[in-house]
N, C-alpha and C positions, 0 to 999 in steps of 0.2 A: 502493499503499499506505498502510500506519496509520504514523502519525508524530506526533511533539509538534517542535514550534521553543520554545523557550523560554530566559529570558534569561539567559546565561552566571551562574554559579558555581561556588563551591571544591567541587571535586570530590574533595575529599579526606572531606567527609560519607559518601561514598559506600558505604563500607569498614564507617565506623561504623554503619551505620544496618541496613547487613548481617544482624549479629547479632540484631537485634531485629524481620526483614523476613519477612511471612507469603508473601514467592515471589520475592525476592531471593538466591542461594547464595554468589555469589561477583564478582568484578568485577578483571578484567587491563587494563593501559596497557601499545599498543605499547609496544615498545623503540627504535622504528623513527620513530614516525609521533607525536601526539597523540590520537588515535582509543582508545575504551575499551570494555572487549565487558562487561555485566553481564549472568551466568547467573541464569536466570529457570527456577522449576517453578509451574506453574497450569495444571487443569482434565485433570492428568496429562501432561502436557507440561513434556518437557525442552527449551529452545532458551536463544538469546544476542539479545540487543537490543545494535546501539551509541551510543553516544554522540561526537557529532563535535564539537569542540568550535570555533567562531567568534567572533572579534570584536563580531557585533553579534548572535550568538542559536547558542545548541547545539540542535542537532539531534539527535533521540533515536527513534530508529527500529529496525525487525527486523533479523534478521542473515538473505541470502538461504540463509548453507549451512544453516542450524541450522531456519529457520521453520514450524511445524506449519501443516499445510492448513484448517484451520479462522480466517481473515482474526479473526473475531469474541473467540478465545482472544490474540490477539498485542492487537488491543485492550483487552480486560480487564486485561491486563500490561500496558501502558506506562499505563492507568492509575492503576494499585493504585503502581507504580513511582516517577510523576509525584506524587502523596500523600505514600509514603510519605518521600522523599528534600522535599519541599515545595517542585516546582520552580515559578517564577509563568510558566505556557504565555500564547506568544507566537500563538503557532495552535495549531491540532488538526482534524482527521480520526480520533477513534478515536469517533463516533458509532455505537452495537450495532446492529446490527438483531436481531429477534426473529423473521426467518422462517429456516427452515430450510435449513442449508449443505446445495447441491445435491451436494458432497462429501462427504458423511455418508452417502450411501447405503449400503445392501450389497451394491448391485452395482459401485461404484466397489470397486478394489485398488489396493494398492500393490505396489509392484516385492518386495516384500518379503515379500508373502503367499506368495509363488510357492516360495518354499522351502522349504514343507509345505503347500500347498494340495490338496485334493480337488478331484478336476475334478466336477461330478452329469453330466455328460451324457457317454454313449459315444464320440458324436464331437464333434470341436474343431474350429473354422475361426478366424483370425486374420486383421483386418482392418486395417492399417498407414496411420493419420494419414487416421481418416472424415471427416474437416469437417463439413459438416450432419448425419452419420448416416444420411443418405437410405438407402444405398444398404445400410451393418447392419443399419438398422429390418427392412426391405424384407425381408432375407435373414434375421432371425428372426425374423423371422410368418412366414414360408415353409416355415422346416425350424425343428420347436420342438422337435425331435429333437438338434436338434444347440448347443453352445457355440459364442456368437460373443463372441472375446476381439476390443475394436473400444481400437486403442491411436491416441494424441490430446495429441502436444505442448501442444498451444494450450486452455486453459483452459477459454474461453470456450463454446469447442464440445463438448469433455467434461461438462459442465454444464447446457449443453441437451440434448443425449443423455438425461444419466440422466434429467431431469425429462420426456422423452420416454415413456423404458420406466417410467415408473409410469406416465404420465397412459394408456401401452396396454395396462397388464396384462404388459406380459414380464418372463419369470423367468429367458431366458436367453442376456442380453448380463452382460460383467462390462468395466469400463470404465476402464480403463488407464493416465493422466497422466503420460507419462513414453517415453522412448527407449523408438520401436521394434528399434534396434540394438544397443541393450543388453539389450532386453528377448526375443527370442531366446533368449538365454541361458538362461535361465530356465527353459524347456519343457520336458519330457522329449522325449526320440528320440522320432520315430514317432509322435509324438503325433495331426497336424495333419492334417486332411482339405484343407483352402485354405490358402493364404494370398492374399490379395487385396493389391496397392498399386495404388491408384487416382486416377491424373492427381497425384502424388508434385509437390513444389517443382523445376523444373529443376538450380538451380543452376545455372550454365553460368557463370559466374563464379566459385562456387566449389564445384569438386565433390568435391572433400572431404568434403562435407555431403552425396551425398546418399546417400539411403534406398540404390538399388542398392548394392554392392560386390562383390569376389570374398569379403569374410568373410561378407558378410551372406545372397550367393548358399549358404557353406558352410552359415551356420548353419540355414536358410531351408529345406535338402536333408537337413537332419538330421535338423530336428521333423518335416518330412511324412511320412507311414505311403508306403510304396512305394506306386506310383500316385498320387500326390498331386501338387498343382499349385500352382506359385506363380504367381501372373495382374497381370499388369503392365498399368499401362490406361493411355495417357497422350495429348498433343496437341502433344509436343515431338519434332519431331522431330531434334535434336539428341540427348536423351536415349535417344530409341527405339534407336539407331544405338548410343548407347554402353553403353546395358543385352543386343542385341544379343552386344557384344562382351564384355561383362563373359561375359555365360552360356556363348558359347563357349569361354571360357578353363577349364571344368572338365571331366575327361574322361566317358563314358557317360554326358552329357545330354540328353534331347529336349524339343525348341524347336519351339515352333508360333506359325504368325505370320498374323493378321489383322486387314483394314486395315477400317477405317466395318463396323465387326458394330453392329449398332444391339440393345441390353440392354434386357429390363424395366423394368427402372427406370434413372432418368437423373440428373443434380446439376443444381443449375439451371445452374450452370457451365458443365457438357458441354451443356446445350441452348442455351446463350448461345456456342458452340464452334460447333455443331453447326449454326446459323441463321446463320451465318458463315463455312457450307462449309469448315473447318481439318478436316484429317484425323484421326480420332481411328484410333492402333495399339495394336492388343491382343497380349502377347506371353505365353503358357503355356507355362513350362518345369517338367517332370515328370519325378517322383522316382524314379527308375528302381531303387533297391536300399534296403533296411533298413538303420540303420543301430545300430552296435552302443549302448550306455547311457554313459551320462556315470557316470562312477565315478570323478573326480579331489575330494578331500576339500581344499574350501578351508577354509583355517583362518584367521580374521583379530587372532590375539592376537599382544600382540607379548612373550609369555613373561616372558623374564626382564632386557626394555628395563626400563630407570626411569633417573632424573635424577640428574647425577654435575655436579659446582662449575663453572660454566662453559659451559654443553656449546652454552647458547644463541647462546656465542658462535663458536660453533664448528663448525656444520651449515651446509653449501654454501650459498652466496648465489645460485647461478644455478639456474635449471632444469638437470638433469641426463638425456638422451637416451639411451636403446636402445634396441633392434631393437622395434619395433612399439610403445613404452610411454615417458613420462617418468617425472619424479619432480619436486615445486619445494617447496620451503620458499620459502611466500610471505613471510609475515608471522609472529612472536611477541608474545603477552603475557604480559609475566609476572604473575602471582596474588598469589603471594607469591617470598621468597628460592626458594623449592627448589619452585616449582610454575607451570607453564608453561600454557599456549595455542598452539598449535603449529599456524597456518591453513598448508592444503596440497594445490596441485592436482599428480593424476597419474591415470596410465590410457594410454588410449587419447589420437592427439592429436587427432580430429576428436569425440569423446565424452569428453572426461576425468575426475573426479569432484573434489567439491569438500569437503574432512574439515575437520575440526578433531582433533586429535591431545592429549586432555590426558598431561599429561608430568606424574611425583609421585616423590618421592621414594623411595616402593619400588612405582612400580608403573608400568605406560602405556595405555592406550587409548585409543580413538577416542569424541568426545562429538559428537554427543549418541548416534549411531548407528553401525554398523560401513558399509561399502562393499557396493555389491553386488557377489554371489557372481558374479562371471565372470575368466576364467580370465586375462586383462590384468589386473584390478585385482588379483588374486590375486599376478601377480607383480612389480607396483609396490609394494605392502604388503611383499613379502619387502622390498626394497632399501630401502625407508624402514623397514623398522625396524634395517638393515643400517647405515646411512648415520646414527644414532643412535647404533646402540653404535660405531660407526667415530668417533663424534663425543665418546669418553669423553677422550681425550685421555692416554694411559693406556701 
């Protein structure tokens, strides 16, 4: 990712330059470390840059939590900040590209879009972890009346499929570069005909990272219409038996198992496994009833939470663990006497959120965007607000 290595310099000049900067909005120094954050607004995006001092060179780079998706925006911001601060650059990888970023395609959807999104097709199917996209593209070509939502956390795979969507002139695929386990909570009840989970990573040594889990199954059954199916396809014997145990853990479920079934389209990896004569397992879980609509109102405002003197010293230093979720105030950056950025991790143990909270004299908010509207994130948010309130020391 974009970064600069620069000669060590007097960081006190940053605050002086912010007043006349075209991109920098604020800066904050970590209370317990030497690194700094620089707030940036550029090309309609608000995000943070990190400055990590070292004796030989300072590293100016993107902040993982707030980085924009378009890499060129990061590169341009780094270039502008370095010029405004008059930095002496030792090495750089911020040359910008004139090519259109694939993730800027209209078929790429951010998870936040699904809070108010309109579905262009009456039928909807989801594919989790589409990889090369061969199955996803095949299904979209074969079923033009169905919207296929492809979920993939591997960004290069998402980019390649977005290119293929344009090349094949398809209008019925959305690509979401996100964790599928969180994504399903964003969908309305009873909307899906099918959910495909083909060849998920087995995670034999870290089973908590598996896509298939009781909570994923519960959400799948909620978003599937009555008669809709969750389809697991795997070459892993361990994953197959684990999935069966998970599927039979819920009441009123219909499960169908097939072995070595030939599909109309196969991935290059599946073709390789078949040549090796590996067994392929298919497990179909049928949704047997309609689900109630989701009615919970999720509000991520902090309402009356605001800064009080010394609160930064009283916040819990260690992670707080609750049933099904946790919260952790990881690091605190001081912007001014009564203005702080608090870096937090919270939510589910196996798929936590990472966010900054901007705590000011009269207000408190997430910087730069609120968490994904899931129930576990909402529970964690309520605990975060409570902990900040209780840290007033009154």
